[in-house]
PDBQT receptor file of N, H, CA, C and O in Angstrom, charges set to zero:
ATOM      1  N   MET A   1       1.083  -1.255   0.256  1.00  0.00    +0.000 N 
ATOM      2  CA  MET A   1       0.157   0.251  -0.193  1.00  0.00    +0.000 C 
ATOM      3  C   MET A   1       1.236   1.132   0.312  1.00  0.00    +0.000 C 
ATOM      4  O   MET A   1       1.373   2.066  -0.478  1.00  0.00    +0.000 OA
ATOM      5  N   ARG A   2       2.047   1.208   1.296  1.00  0.00    +0.000 N 
ATOM      6  H   ARG A   2       1.935   0.449   1.937  1.00  0.00    +0.000 HD
ATOM      7  CA  ARG A   2       3.014   2.206   0.501  1.00  0.00    +0.000 C 
ATOM      8  C   ARG A   2       3.456   2.439  -0.466  1.00  0.00    +0.000 C 
ATOM      9  O   ARG A   2       3.969   3.548  -0.620  1.00  0.00    +0.000 OA
ATOM     10  N   ASP A   3       3.448   1.778  -1.204  1.00  0.00    +0.000 N 
ATOM     11  H   ASP A   3       3.031   0.877  -1.079  1.00  0.00    +0.000 HD
ATOM     12  CA  ASP A   3       4.518   2.042  -2.462  1.00  0.00    +0.000 C 
ATOM     13  C   ASP A   3       3.378   2.242  -3.545  1.00  0.00    +0.000 C 
ATOM     14  O   ASP A   3       4.105   2.301  -4.537  1.00  0.00    +0.000 OA
ATOM     15  N   LEU A   4       2.549   2.335  -3.863  1.00  0.00    +0.000 N 
ATOM     16  H   LEU A   4       1.959   2.288  -3.058  1.00  0.00    +0.000 HD
ATOM     17  CA  LEU A   4       1.268   2.944  -4.526  1.00  0.00    +0.000 C 
ATOM     18  C   LEU A   4       0.874   4.044  -3.829  1.00  0.00    +0.000 C 
ATOM     19  O   LEU A   4       0.046   4.628  -4.528  1.00  0.00    +0.000 OA
ATOM     20  N   VAL A   5       1.076   4.716  -2.636  1.00  0.00    +0.000 N 
ATOM     21  H   VAL A   5       1.749   4.242  -2.067  1.00  0.00    +0.000 HD
ATOM     22  CA  VAL A   5       0.692   5.837  -2.503  1.00  0.00    +0.000 C 
ATOM     23  C   VAL A   5       1.644   6.716  -2.845  1.00  0.00    +0.000 C 
ATOM     24  O   VAL A   5       1.579   7.771  -3.475  1.00  0.00    +0.000 OA
ATOM     25  N   ASP A   6       2.908   5.906  -2.141  1.00  0.00    +0.000 N 
ATOM     26  H   ASP A   6       2.962   5.049  -1.629  1.00  0.00    +0.000 HD
ATOM     27  CA  ASP A   6       4.283   7.250  -2.621  1.00  0.00    +0.000 C 
ATOM     28  C   ASP A   6       4.409   6.817  -4.324  1.00  0.00    +0.000 C 
ATOM     29  O   ASP A   6       5.151   7.643  -4.854  1.00  0.00    +0.000 OA
ATOM     30  N   GLY A   7       3.961   5.877  -5.247  1.00  0.00    +0.000 N 
ATOM     31  H   GLY A   7       3.357   5.205  -4.817  1.00  0.00    +0.000 HD
ATOM     32  CA  GLY A   7       3.795   6.595  -6.734  1.00  0.00    +0.000 C 
ATOM     33  C   GLY A   7       2.968   7.532  -7.023  1.00  0.00    +0.000 C 
ATOM     34  O   GLY A   7       3.324   8.479  -7.723  1.00  0.00    +0.000 OA
ATOM     35  N   LEU A   8       1.597   7.413  -6.481  1.00  0.00    +0.000 N 
ATOM     36  H   LEU A   8       1.307   6.643  -5.912  1.00  0.00    +0.000 HD
ATOM     37  CA  LEU A   8       0.831   8.297  -6.862  1.00  0.00    +0.000 C 
ATOM     38  C   LEU A   8       1.477   9.335  -6.564  1.00  0.00    +0.000 C 
ATOM     39  O   LEU A   8       1.766  10.054  -7.520  1.00  0.00    +0.000 OA
ATOM     40  N   LEU A   9       1.813   9.670  -5.530  1.00  0.00    +0.000 N 
ATOM     41  H   LEU A   9       1.579   9.086  -4.753  1.00  0.00    +0.000 HD
ATOM     42  CA  LEU A   9       1.916  11.045  -4.988  1.00  0.00    +0.000 C 
ATOM     43  C   LEU A   9       2.983  11.814  -5.617  1.00  0.00    +0.000 C 
ATOM     44  O   LEU A   9       3.033  13.044  -5.578  1.00  0.00    +0.000 OA
ATOM     45  N   ARG A  10       3.912  10.997  -6.251  1.00  0.00    +0.000 N 
ATOM     46  H   ARG A  10       3.871   9.998  -6.283  1.00  0.00    +0.000 HD
ATOM     47  CA  ARG A  10       5.160  10.985  -7.300  1.00  0.00    +0.000 C 
ATOM     48  C   ARG A  10       4.398  11.472  -8.475  1.00  0.00    +0.000 C 
ATOM     49  O   ARG A  10       4.840  12.602  -8.681  1.00  0.00    +0.000 OA
ATOM     50  N   THR A  11       3.239  11.134  -9.585  1.00  0.00    +0.000 N 
ATOM     51  H   THR A  11       2.879  10.216  -9.418  1.00  0.00    +0.000 HD
ATOM     52  CA  THR A  11       2.801  11.074 -10.667  1.00  0.00    +0.000 C 
ATOM     53  C   THR A  11       1.378  11.715 -10.710  1.00  0.00    +0.000 C 
ATOM     54  O   THR A  11       0.670  11.741 -11.717  1.00  0.00    +0.000 OA
ATOM     55  N   SER A  12       1.123  12.114  -9.763  1.00  0.00    +0.000 N 
ATOM     56  H   SER A  12       1.698  12.093  -8.945  1.00  0.00    +0.000 HD
ATOM     57  CA  SER A  12      -0.447  12.801  -9.852  1.00  0.00    +0.000 C 
ATOM     58  C   SER A  12      -0.473  13.625  -9.210  1.00  0.00    +0.000 C 
ATOM     59  O   SER A  12      -0.425  13.142  -8.079  1.00  0.00    +0.000 OA
ATOM     60  N   GLU A  13      -0.529  14.825  -9.132  1.00  0.00    +0.000 N 
ATOM     61  H   GLU A  13      -0.568  15.217 -10.051  1.00  0.00    +0.000 HD
ATOM     62  CA  GLU A  13      -0.566  16.426  -8.949  1.00  0.00    +0.000 C 
ATOM     63  C   GLU A  13      -2.346  16.150  -8.394  1.00  0.00    +0.000 C 
ATOM     64  O   GLU A  13      -2.589  17.171  -7.752  1.00  0.00    +0.000 OA
ATOM     65  N   PRO A  14      -2.945  15.729  -8.383  1.00  0.00    +0.000 N 
ATOM     66  CA  PRO A  14      -4.405  15.982  -8.147  1.00  0.00    +0.000 C 
ATOM     67  C   PRO A  14      -4.302  14.643  -7.031  1.00  0.00    +0.000 C 
ATOM     68  O   PRO A  14      -4.965  14.795  -6.005  1.00  0.00    +0.000 OA
ATOM     69  N   PHE A  15      -3.908  13.993  -7.097  1.00  0.00    +0.000 N 
ATOM     70  H   PHE A  15      -3.370  13.870  -7.930  1.00  0.00    +0.000 HD
ATOM     71  CA  PHE A  15      -3.860  13.102  -6.106  1.00  0.00    +0.000 C 
ATOM     72  C   PHE A  15      -2.843  13.571  -4.801  1.00  0.00    +0.000 C 
ATOM     73  O   PHE A  15      -3.209  13.342  -3.649  1.00  0.00    +0.000 OA
ATOM     74  N   ALA A  16      -1.800  14.110  -5.029  1.00  0.00    +0.000 N 
ATOM     75  H   ALA A  16      -1.503  14.296  -5.966  1.00  0.00    +0.000 HD
ATOM     76  CA  ALA A  16      -1.017  14.488  -4.190  1.00  0.00    +0.000 C 
ATOM     77  C   ALA A  16      -1.693  15.522  -3.496  1.00  0.00    +0.000 C 
ATOM     78  O   ALA A  16      -1.390  15.585  -2.305  1.00  0.00    +0.000 OA
ATOM     79  N   CYS A  17      -2.499  16.329  -3.886  1.00  0.00    +0.000 N 
ATOM     80  H   CYS A  17      -2.745  16.278  -4.854  1.00  0.00    +0.000 HD
ATOM     81  CA  CYS A  17      -3.212  17.388  -3.215  1.00  0.00    +0.000 C 
ATOM     82  C   CYS A  17      -4.242  17.014  -2.601  1.00  0.00    +0.000 C 
ATOM     83  O   CYS A  17      -4.534  17.754  -1.662  1.00  0.00    +0.000 OA
ATOM     84  N   PHE A  18      -5.121  15.881  -2.815  1.00  0.00    +0.000 N 
ATOM     85  H   PHE A  18      -4.885  15.280  -3.578  1.00  0.00    +0.000 HD
ATOM     86  CA  PHE A  18      -6.127  15.713  -1.941  1.00  0.00    +0.000 C 
ATOM     87  C   PHE A  18      -5.356  14.408  -0.542  1.00  0.00    +0.000 C 
ATOM     88  O   PHE A  18      -5.894  13.988   0.482  1.00  0.00    +0.000 OA
ATOM     89  N   TRP A  19      -4.295  14.183  -0.978  1.00  0.00    +0.000 N 
ATOM     90  H   TRP A  19      -3.858  14.525  -1.810  1.00  0.00    +0.000 HD
ATOM     91  CA  TRP A  19      -3.782  13.000  -0.028  1.00  0.00    +0.000 C 
ATOM     92  C   TRP A  19      -3.312  14.379   1.410  1.00  0.00    +0.000 C 
ATOM     93  O   TRP A  19      -3.411  14.369   2.637  1.00  0.00    +0.000 OA
ATOM     94  N   ASN A  20      -2.896  15.218   0.575  1.00  0.00    +0.000 N 
ATOM     95  H   ASN A  20      -2.816  15.227  -0.422  1.00  0.00    +0.000 HD
ATOM     96  CA  ASN A  20      -2.242  16.022   1.646  1.00  0.00    +0.000 C 
ATOM     97  C   ASN A  20      -2.998  17.045   2.498  1.00  0.00    +0.000 C 
ATOM     98  O   ASN A  20      -2.538  17.721   3.418  1.00  0.00    +0.000 OA
ATOM     99  N   SER A  21      -4.512  17.028   1.913  1.00  0.00    +0.000 N 
ATOM    100  H   SER A  21      -4.886  16.478   1.165  1.00  0.00    +0.000 HD
ATOM    101  CA  SER A  21      -5.275  17.552   2.719  1.00  0.00    +0.000 C 
ATOM    102  C   SER A  21      -6.447  17.019   3.212  1.00  0.00    +0.000 C 
ATOM    103  O   SER A  21      -7.466  17.576   3.624  1.00  0.00    +0.000 OA
ATOM    104  N   HIS A  22      -6.068  15.544   3.080  1.00  0.00    +0.000 N 
ATOM    105  H   HIS A  22      -5.241  15.093   2.746  1.00  0.00    +0.000 HD
ATOM    106  CA  HIS A  22      -6.955  15.141   3.764  1.00  0.00    +0.000 C 
ATOM    107  C   HIS A  22      -7.510  14.964   5.341  1.00  0.00    +0.000 C 
ATOM    108  O   HIS A  22      -7.693  16.181   5.378  1.00  0.00    +0.000 OA
ATOM    109  N   ALA A  23      -7.944  14.520   6.691  1.00  0.00    +0.000 N 
ATOM    110  H   ALA A  23      -7.796  13.532   6.661  1.00  0.00    +0.000 HD
ATOM    111  CA  ALA A  23      -8.541  14.932   7.989  1.00  0.00    +0.000 C 
ATOM    112  C   ALA A  23      -8.421  13.724   8.406  1.00  0.00    +0.000 C 
ATOM    113  O   ALA A  23      -9.107  13.896   9.413  1.00  0.00    +0.000 OA
ATOM    114  N   VAL A  24      -8.142  12.720   8.466  1.00  0.00    +0.000 N 
ATOM    115  H   VAL A  24      -7.585  12.580   7.648  1.00  0.00    +0.000 HD
ATOM    116  CA  VAL A  24      -8.109  11.603   8.906  1.00  0.00    +0.000 C 
ATOM    117  C   VAL A  24      -7.060  11.436  10.385  1.00  0.00    +0.000 C 
ATOM    118  O   VAL A  24      -5.863  11.478  10.667  1.00  0.00    +0.000 OA
ATOM    119  N   VAL A  25      -8.283  11.240  11.014  1.00  0.00    +0.000 N 
ATOM    120  H   VAL A  25      -9.256  11.205  10.785  1.00  0.00    +0.000 HD
ATOM    121  CA  VAL A  25      -7.915  11.164  12.762  1.00  0.00    +0.000 C 
ATOM    122  C   VAL A  25      -7.760  10.033  13.515  1.00  0.00    +0.000 C 
ATOM    123  O   VAL A  25      -8.912   9.808  13.884  1.00  0.00    +0.000 OA
ATOM    124  N   ALA A  26      -7.007   9.118  14.008  1.00  0.00    +0.000 N 
ATOM    125  H   ALA A  26      -6.071   9.301  13.708  1.00  0.00    +0.000 HD
ATOM    126  CA  ALA A  26      -6.836   8.204  14.713  1.00  0.00    +0.000 C 
ATOM    127  C   ALA A  26      -8.210   7.986  15.727  1.00  0.00    +0.000 C 
ATOM    128  O   ALA A  26      -8.370   8.791  16.644  1.00  0.00    +0.000 OA
ATOM    129  N   ARG A  27      -9.216   6.843  15.524  1.00  0.00    +0.000 N 
ATOM    130  H   ARG A  27      -9.086   6.189  14.779  1.00  0.00    +0.000 HD
ATOM    131  CA  ARG A  27     -10.477   6.514  15.873  1.00  0.00    +0.000 C 
ATOM    132  C   ARG A  27      -9.833   5.000  17.244  1.00  0.00    +0.000 C 
ATOM    133  O   ARG A  27      -9.415   3.864  17.017  1.00  0.00    +0.000 OA
ATOM    134  N   GLU A  28      -9.951   5.409  17.960  1.00  0.00    +0.000 N 
ATOM    135  H   GLU A  28     -10.291   6.332  18.144  1.00  0.00    +0.000 HD
ATOM    136  CA  GLU A  28      -9.761   3.802  19.158  1.00  0.00    +0.000 C 
ATOM    137  C   GLU A  28     -11.548   3.632  19.380  1.00  0.00    +0.000 C 
ATOM    138  O   GLU A  28     -12.014   2.824  20.183  1.00  0.00    +0.000 OA
ATOM    139  N   GLY A  29     -12.196   4.320  18.727  1.00  0.00    +0.000 N 
ATOM    140  H   GLY A  29     -11.817   4.976  18.075  1.00  0.00    +0.000 HD
ATOM    141  CA  GLY A  29     -13.286   3.177  19.373  1.00  0.00    +0.000 C 
ATOM    142  C   GLY A  29     -15.116   4.141  18.950  1.00  0.00    +0.000 C 
ATOM    143  O   GLY A  29     -14.911   4.859  17.971  1.00  0.00    +0.000 OA
ATOM    144  N   GLY A  30     -16.539   4.261  19.406  1.00  0.00    +0.000 N 
ATOM    145  H   GLY A  30     -16.705   3.678  20.201  1.00  0.00    +0.000 HD
ATOM    146  CA  GLY A  30     -17.329   5.122  19.473  1.00  0.00    +0.000 C 
ATOM    147  C   GLY A  30     -18.199   4.711  18.756  1.00  0.00    +0.000 C 
ATOM    148  O   GLY A  30     -18.140   3.539  18.382  1.00  0.00    +0.000 OA
ATOM    149  N   GLU A  31     -19.414   5.667  18.293  1.00  0.00    +0.000 N 
ATOM    150  H   GLU A  31     -19.462   6.618  18.597  1.00  0.00    +0.000 HD
ATOM    151  CA  GLU A  31     -20.333   5.585  17.374  1.00  0.00    +0.000 C 
ATOM    152  C   GLU A  31     -19.945   5.729  16.053  1.00  0.00    +0.000 C 
ATOM    153  O   GLU A  31     -19.063   6.579  15.935  1.00  0.00    +0.000 OA
ATOM    154  N   ARG A  32     -20.272   5.228  15.061  1.00  0.00    +0.000 N 
ATOM    155  H   ARG A  32     -20.988   4.537  15.157  1.00  0.00    +0.000 HD
ATOM    156  CA  ARG A  32     -20.406   5.495  13.793  1.00  0.00    +0.000 C 
ATOM    157  C   ARG A  32     -21.141   5.422  12.903  1.00  0.00    +0.000 C 
ATOM    158  O   ARG A  32     -21.298   4.207  12.787  1.00  0.00    +0.000 OA
ATOM    159  N   VAL A  33     -21.758   5.924  12.119  1.00  0.00    +0.000 N 
ATOM    160  H   VAL A  33     -21.630   6.911  12.214  1.00  0.00    +0.000 HD
ATOM    161  CA  VAL A  33     -22.752   6.181  11.303  1.00  0.00    +0.000 C 
ATOM    162  C   VAL A  33     -22.610   6.395   9.726  1.00  0.00    +0.000 C 
ATOM    163  O   VAL A  33     -21.714   7.099   9.261  1.00  0.00    +0.000 OA
ATOM    164  N   PHE A  34     -23.454   5.809   9.018  1.00  0.00    +0.000 N 
ATOM    165  H   PHE A  34     -24.182   5.236   9.395  1.00  0.00    +0.000 HD
ATOM    166  CA  PHE A  34     -23.481   5.983   7.499  1.00  0.00    +0.000 C 
ATOM    167  C   PHE A  34     -24.829   5.669   7.148  1.00  0.00    +0.000 C 
ATOM    168  O   PHE A  34     -25.684   4.854   7.493  1.00  0.00    +0.000 OA
ATOM    169  N   ASN A  35     -24.672   6.911   6.080  1.00  0.00    +0.000 N 
ATOM    170  H   ASN A  35     -23.977   7.573   5.799  1.00  0.00    +0.000 HD
ATOM    171  CA  ASN A  35     -25.959   6.959   5.766  1.00  0.00    +0.000 C 
ATOM    172  C   ASN A  35     -25.693   5.999   4.117  1.00  0.00    +0.000 C 
ATOM    173  O   ASN A  35     -25.029   6.439   3.178  1.00  0.00    +0.000 OA
ATOM    174  N   HIS A  36     -26.307   4.834   4.138  1.00  0.00    +0.000 N 
ATOM    175  H   HIS A  36     -26.846   4.477   4.901  1.00  0.00    +0.000 HD
ATOM    176  CA  HIS A  36     -26.294   3.544   2.875  1.00  0.00    +0.000 C 
ATOM    177  C   HIS A  36     -27.620   3.936   2.095  1.00  0.00    +0.000 C 
ATOM    178  O   HIS A  36     -28.755   4.000   2.566  1.00  0.00    +0.000 OA
ATOM    179  N   PRO A  37     -27.242   4.165   0.885  1.00  0.00    +0.000 N 
ATOM    180  CA  PRO A  37     -28.444   4.719  -0.260  1.00  0.00    +0.000 C 
ATOM    181  C   PRO A  37     -29.554   3.811  -0.228  1.00  0.00    +0.000 C 
ATOM    182  O   PRO A  37     -30.559   4.059  -0.894  1.00  0.00    +0.000 OA
ATOM    183  N   ARG A  38     -29.462   2.731   0.517  1.00  0.00    +0.000 N 
ATOM    184  H   ARG A  38     -28.645   2.530   1.058  1.00  0.00    +0.000 HD
ATOM    185  CA  ARG A  38     -30.511   1.663   0.023  1.00  0.00    +0.000 C 
ATOM    186  C   ARG A  38     -31.148   1.612   2.068  1.00  0.00    +0.000 C 
ATOM    187  O   ARG A  38     -32.063   2.310   2.506  1.00  0.00    +0.000 OA
ATOM    188  N   ASP A  39     -30.323   0.608   2.892  1.00  0.00    +0.000 N 
ATOM    189  H   ASP A  39     -29.580   0.042   2.536  1.00  0.00    +0.000 HD
ATOM    190  CA  ASP A  39     -30.718   0.850   3.955  1.00  0.00    +0.000 C 
ATOM    191  C   ASP A  39     -30.888   2.032   4.631  1.00  0.00    +0.000 C 
ATOM    192  O   ASP A  39     -31.733   1.763   5.485  1.00  0.00    +0.000 OA
ATOM    193  N   GLY A  40     -30.535   3.343   4.762  1.00  0.00    +0.000 N 
ATOM    194  H   GLY A  40     -29.849   3.562   4.068  1.00  0.00    +0.000 HD
ATOM    195  CA  GLY A  40     -30.940   4.279   5.398  1.00  0.00    +0.000 C 
ATOM    196  C   GLY A  40     -29.686   4.503   6.082  1.00  0.00    +0.000 C 
ATOM    197  O   GLY A  40     -28.596   4.167   5.620  1.00  0.00    +0.000 OA
ATOM    198  N   THR A  41     -29.901   5.193   7.421  1.00  0.00    +0.000 N 
ATOM    199  H   THR A  41     -30.787   5.466   7.796  1.00  0.00    +0.000 HD
ATOM    200  CA  THR A  41     -28.827   5.336   8.570  1.00  0.00    +0.000 C 
ATOM    201  C   THR A  41     -28.268   3.564   9.122  1.00  0.00    +0.000 C 
ATOM    202  O   THR A  41     -28.885   2.520   9.330  1.00  0.00    +0.000 OA
ATOM    203  N   LEU A  42     -27.548   3.761   9.157  1.00  0.00    +0.000 N 
ATOM    204  H   LEU A  42     -27.047   4.610   8.988  1.00  0.00    +0.000 HD
ATOM    205  CA  LEU A  42     -27.048   2.427  10.021  1.00  0.00    +0.000 C 
ATOM    206  C   LEU A  42     -26.063   3.019  11.035  1.00  0.00    +0.000 C 
ATOM    207  O   LEU A  42     -25.539   4.085  10.711  1.00  0.00    +0.000 OA
ATOM    208  N   ARG A  43     -25.768   2.531  12.106  1.00  0.00    +0.000 N 
ATOM    209  H   ARG A  43     -26.194   1.665  12.369  1.00  0.00    +0.000 HD
ATOM    210  CA  ARG A  43     -25.159   2.660  13.643  1.00  0.00    +0.000 C 
ATOM    211  C   ARG A  43     -24.432   1.609  14.149  1.00  0.00    +0.000 C 
ATOM    212  O   ARG A  43     -25.010   0.683  14.717  1.00  0.00    +0.000 OA
ATOM    213  N   TYR A  44     -23.013   1.640  13.991  1.00  0.00    +0.000 N 
ATOM    214  H   TYR A  44     -22.544   2.392  13.530  1.00  0.00    +0.000 HD
ATOM    215  CA  TYR A  44     -22.317   0.737  14.717  1.00  0.00    +0.000 C 
ATOM    216  C   TYR A  44     -21.526   1.271  16.234  1.00  0.00    +0.000 C 
ATOM    217  O   TYR A  44     -21.548   2.454  16.574  1.00  0.00    +0.000 OA
ATOM    218  N   ARG A  45     -21.011   0.449  16.852  1.00  0.00    +0.000 N 
ATOM    219  H   ARG A  45     -20.993  -0.512  16.576  1.00  0.00    +0.000 HD
ATOM    220  CA  ARG A  45     -19.806   1.092  17.840  1.00  0.00    +0.000 C 
ATOM    221  C   ARG A  45     -18.667   0.043  17.424  1.00  0.00    +0.000 C 
ATOM    222  O   ARG A  45     -18.570  -1.163  17.197  1.00  0.00    +0.000 OA
ATOM    223  N   GLN A  46     -17.747   1.354  17.458  1.00  0.00    +0.000 N 
ATOM    224  H   GLN A  46     -17.826   2.334  17.643  1.00  0.00    +0.000 HD
ATOM    225  CA  GLN A  46     -16.606   0.501  17.082  1.00  0.00    +0.000 C 
ATOM    226  C   GLN A  46     -15.977   0.242  17.645  1.00  0.00    +0.000 C 
ATOM    227  O   GLN A  46     -15.765   1.158  18.441  1.00  0.00    +0.000 OA
ATOM    228  N   VAL A  47     -14.802  -1.386  18.005  1.00  0.00    +0.000 N 
ATOM    229  H   VAL A  47     -14.974  -2.130  17.359  1.00  0.00    +0.000 HD
ATOM    230  CA  VAL A  47     -14.018  -1.146  19.181  1.00  0.00    +0.000 C 
ATOM    231  C   VAL A  47     -12.250  -1.829  18.272  1.00  0.00    +0.000 C 
ATOM    232  O   VAL A  47     -12.154  -2.678  17.386  1.00  0.00    +0.000 OA
ATOM    233  N   THR A  48     -11.512  -1.298  18.732  1.00  0.00    +0.000 N 
ATOM    234  H   THR A  48     -11.590  -0.608  19.452  1.00  0.00    +0.000 HD
ATOM    235  CA  THR A  48     -10.267  -1.240  17.832  1.00  0.00    +0.000 C 
ATOM    236  C   THR A  48      -9.528  -2.003  19.019  1.00  0.00    +0.000 C 
ATOM    237  O   THR A  48      -9.453  -1.504  20.142  1.00  0.00    +0.000 OA
ATOM    238  N   LEU A  49      -9.081  -3.032  18.752  1.00  0.00    +0.000 N 
ATOM    239  H   LEU A  49      -9.142  -3.437  17.840  1.00  0.00    +0.000 HD
ATOM    240  CA  LEU A  49      -8.062  -4.071  19.812  1.00  0.00    +0.000 C 
ATOM    241  C   LEU A  49      -6.383  -3.764  19.112  1.00  0.00    +0.000 C 
ATOM    242  O   LEU A  49      -6.096  -3.566  17.931  1.00  0.00    +0.000 OA
ATOM    243  N   VAL A  50      -5.805  -3.797  19.872  1.00  0.00    +0.000 N 
ATOM    244  H   VAL A  50      -6.037  -3.958  20.831  1.00  0.00    +0.000 HD
ATOM    245  CA  VAL A  50      -4.421  -4.004  20.064  1.00  0.00    +0.000 C 
ATOM    246  C   VAL A  50      -3.538  -4.997  20.009  1.00  0.00    +0.000 C 
ATOM    247  O   VAL A  50      -2.617  -4.184  19.927  1.00  0.00    +0.000 OA
ATOM    248  N   PRO A  51      -2.936  -6.109  19.976  1.00  0.00    +0.000 N 
ATOM    249  CA  PRO A  51      -2.085  -6.772  20.635  1.00  0.00    +0.000 C 
ATOM    250  C   PRO A  51      -1.051  -6.481  21.514  1.00  0.00    +0.000 C 
ATOM    251  O   PRO A  51      -0.387  -5.780  20.751  1.00  0.00    +0.000 OA
ATOM    252  N   ALA A  52      -0.266  -6.500  22.798  1.00  0.00    +0.000 N 
ATOM    253  H   ALA A  52      -0.806  -7.069  23.418  1.00  0.00    +0.000 HD
ATOM    254  CA  ALA A  52       0.373  -5.928  23.681  1.00  0.00    +0.000 C 
ATOM    255  C   ALA A  52       1.665  -7.044  22.712  1.00  0.00    +0.000 C 
ATOM    256  O   ALA A  52       2.748  -6.602  23.095  1.00  0.00    +0.000 OA
ATOM    257  N   ALA A  53       1.879  -7.931  21.941  1.00  0.00    +0.000 N 
ATOM    258  H   ALA A  53       0.999  -8.289  21.630  1.00  0.00    +0.000 HD
ATOM    259  CA  ALA A  53       2.618  -8.153  21.685  1.00  0.00    +0.000 C 
ATOM    260  C   ALA A  53       3.335  -7.146  20.126  1.00  0.00    +0.000 C 
ATOM    261  O   ALA A  53       4.457  -7.233  19.627  1.00  0.00    +0.000 OA
ATOM    262  N   HIS A  54       2.462  -6.486  19.825  1.00  0.00    +0.000 N 
ATOM    263  H   HIS A  54       1.551  -6.415  20.230  1.00  0.00    +0.000 HD
ATOM    264  CA  HIS A  54       2.233  -6.110  18.278  1.00  0.00    +0.000 C 
ATOM    265  C   HIS A  54       1.278  -4.945  18.440  1.00  0.00    +0.000 C 
ATOM    266  O   HIS A  54       0.079  -4.940  18.163  1.00  0.00    +0.000 OA
ATOM    267  N   ALA A  55       2.183  -3.728  19.051  1.00  0.00    +0.000 N 
ATOM    268  H   ALA A  55       3.157  -3.733  19.276  1.00  0.00    +0.000 HD
ATOM    269  CA  ALA A  55       1.673  -2.533  18.968  1.00  0.00    +0.000 C 
ATOM    270  C   ALA A  55       1.112  -2.283  17.852  1.00  0.00    +0.000 C 
ATOM    271  O   ALA A  55      -0.092  -2.028  17.813  1.00  0.00    +0.000 OA
ATOM    272  N   ASP A  56       2.092  -2.317  16.436  1.00  0.00    +0.000 N 
ATOM    273  H   ASP A  56       3.069  -2.524  16.467  1.00  0.00    +0.000 HD
ATOM    274  CA  ASP A  56       1.993  -2.144  15.050  1.00  0.00    +0.000 C 
ATOM    275  C   ASP A  56       0.911  -2.714  14.627  1.00  0.00    +0.000 C 
ATOM    276  O   ASP A  56       0.678  -2.392  13.462  1.00  0.00    +0.000 OA
ATOM    277  N   HIS A  57       0.051  -3.516  15.132  1.00  0.00    +0.000 N 
ATOM    278  H   HIS A  57       0.240  -3.778  16.078  1.00  0.00    +0.000 HD
ATOM    279  CA  HIS A  57      -0.838  -4.040  14.403  1.00  0.00    +0.000 C 
ATOM    280  C   HIS A  57      -2.003  -3.774  14.827  1.00  0.00    +0.000 C 
ATOM    281  O   HIS A  57      -1.768  -2.935  15.696  1.00  0.00    +0.000 OA
ATOM    282  N   LYS A  58      -3.834  -4.022  14.783  1.00  0.00    +0.000 N 
ATOM    283  H   LYS A  58      -4.026  -4.704  14.077  1.00  0.00    +0.000 HD
ATOM    284  CA  LYS A  58      -4.726  -3.196  14.929  1.00  0.00    +0.000 C 
ATOM    285  C   LYS A  58      -6.106  -4.010  14.133  1.00  0.00    +0.000 C 
ATOM    286  O   LYS A  58      -6.456  -3.982  12.954  1.00  0.00    +0.000 OA
ATOM    287  N   MET A  59      -6.720  -4.757  15.385  1.00  0.00    +0.000 N 
ATOM    288  H   MET A  59      -6.436  -4.779  16.343  1.00  0.00    +0.000 HD
ATOM    289  CA  MET A  59      -8.219  -5.126  14.695  1.00  0.00    +0.000 C 
ATOM    290  C   MET A  59      -9.181  -4.265  15.145  1.00  0.00    +0.000 C 
ATOM    291  O   MET A  59      -9.500  -4.198  16.333  1.00  0.00    +0.000 OA
ATOM    292  N   VAL A  60      -9.689  -3.569  14.232  1.00  0.00    +0.000 N 
ATOM    293  H   VAL A  60      -9.431  -3.623  13.268  1.00  0.00    +0.000 HD
ATOM    294  CA  VAL A  60     -11.453  -2.923  13.918  1.00  0.00    +0.000 C 
ATOM    295  C   VAL A  60     -12.458  -3.585  13.462  1.00  0.00    +0.000 C 
ATOM    296  O   VAL A  60     -12.545  -4.203  12.402  1.00  0.00    +0.000 OA
ATOM    297  N   MET A  61     -13.464  -3.399  14.548  1.00  0.00    +0.000 N 
ATOM    298  H   MET A  61     -13.393  -2.896  15.409  1.00  0.00    +0.000 HD
ATOM    299  CA  MET A  61     -14.781  -4.119  14.601  1.00  0.00    +0.000 C 
ATOM    300  C   MET A  61     -15.520  -2.743  14.416  1.00  0.00    +0.000 C 
ATOM    301  O   MET A  61     -15.351  -1.703  15.052  1.00  0.00    +0.000 OA
ATOM    302  N   LEU A  62     -16.565  -3.064  13.161  1.00  0.00    +0.000 N 
ATOM    303  H   LEU A  62     -16.702  -3.909  12.644  1.00  0.00    +0.000 HD
ATOM    304  CA  LEU A  62     -17.843  -2.635  13.887  1.00  0.00    +0.000 C 
ATOM    305  C   LEU A  62     -19.269  -3.124  14.061  1.00  0.00    +0.000 C 
ATOM    306  O   LEU A  62     -19.975  -3.649  13.200  1.00  0.00    +0.000 OA
ATOM    307  N   LEU A  63     -19.623  -2.813  15.551  1.00  0.00    +0.000 N 
ATOM    308  H   LEU A  63     -19.049  -2.386  16.250  1.00  0.00    +0.000 HD
ATOM    309  CA  LEU A  63     -20.959  -3.551  15.450  1.00  0.00    +0.000 C 
ATOM    310  C   LEU A  63     -21.496  -3.107  15.509  1.00  0.00    +0.000 C 
ATOM    311  O   LEU A  63     -21.391  -1.953  15.925  1.00  0.00    +0.000 OA
ATOM    312  N   PRO A  64     -22.835  -3.807  15.031  1.00  0.00    +0.000 N 
ATOM    313  CA  PRO A  64     -23.922  -3.152  14.815  1.00  0.00    +0.000 C 
ATOM    314  C   PRO A  64     -24.854  -2.498  15.858  1.00  0.00    +0.000 C 
ATOM    315  O   PRO A  64     -25.086  -3.364  16.702  1.00  0.00    +0.000 OA
ATOM    316  N   LYS A  65     -25.458  -1.409  16.155  1.00  0.00    +0.000 N 
ATOM    317  H   LYS A  65     -25.269  -0.706  15.470  1.00  0.00    +0.000 HD
ATOM    318  CA  LYS A  65     -25.889  -0.895  17.761  1.00  0.00    +0.000 C 
ATOM    319  C   LYS A  65     -27.282  -1.411  17.074  1.00  0.00    +0.000 C 
ATOM    320  O   LYS A  65     -27.479  -1.915  15.969  1.00  0.00    +0.000 OA
ATOM    321  N   GLU A  66     -28.169  -1.097  18.141  1.00  0.00    +0.000 N 
ATOM    322  H   GLU A  66     -28.009  -0.688  19.039  1.00  0.00    +0.000 HD
ATOM    323  CA  GLU A  66     -29.444  -1.362  18.239  1.00  0.00    +0.000 C 
ATOM    324  C   GLU A  66     -30.140   0.051  17.243  1.00  0.00    +0.000 C 
ATOM    325  O   GLU A  66     -29.565   1.131  17.106  1.00  0.00    +0.000 OA
ATOM    326  N   PRO A  67     -31.469  -0.311  16.649  1.00  0.00    +0.000 N 
ATOM    327  CA  PRO A  67     -32.183   1.327  16.392  1.00  0.00    +0.000 C 
ATOM    328  C   PRO A  67     -32.283   2.093  17.521  1.00  0.00    +0.000 C 
ATOM    329  O   PRO A  67     -32.756   3.228  17.456  1.00  0.00    +0.000 OA
TER     330      PRO A  67
C-alpha cells in the first residue's frame, strides 16, 4: 500500500493535493454512523483491539447498534 501511495504522490498532482489535505484522525472507538443509499442510516459501535506483543497491528470491528 505504501508503494502505491508513494507512486501516486510522485505521478499525480491531484492525488498529492487530495492526499495531503485529507483530515483523517486516529479513532479508537465510539459510535460510527453511515448513510447507506438503500438501507438508510446505519449505526455501529467501533471497537479497536491492539495486541500487546504487536503494537503496530490492530483489529477494528464495527458492531451493529440497536436502532
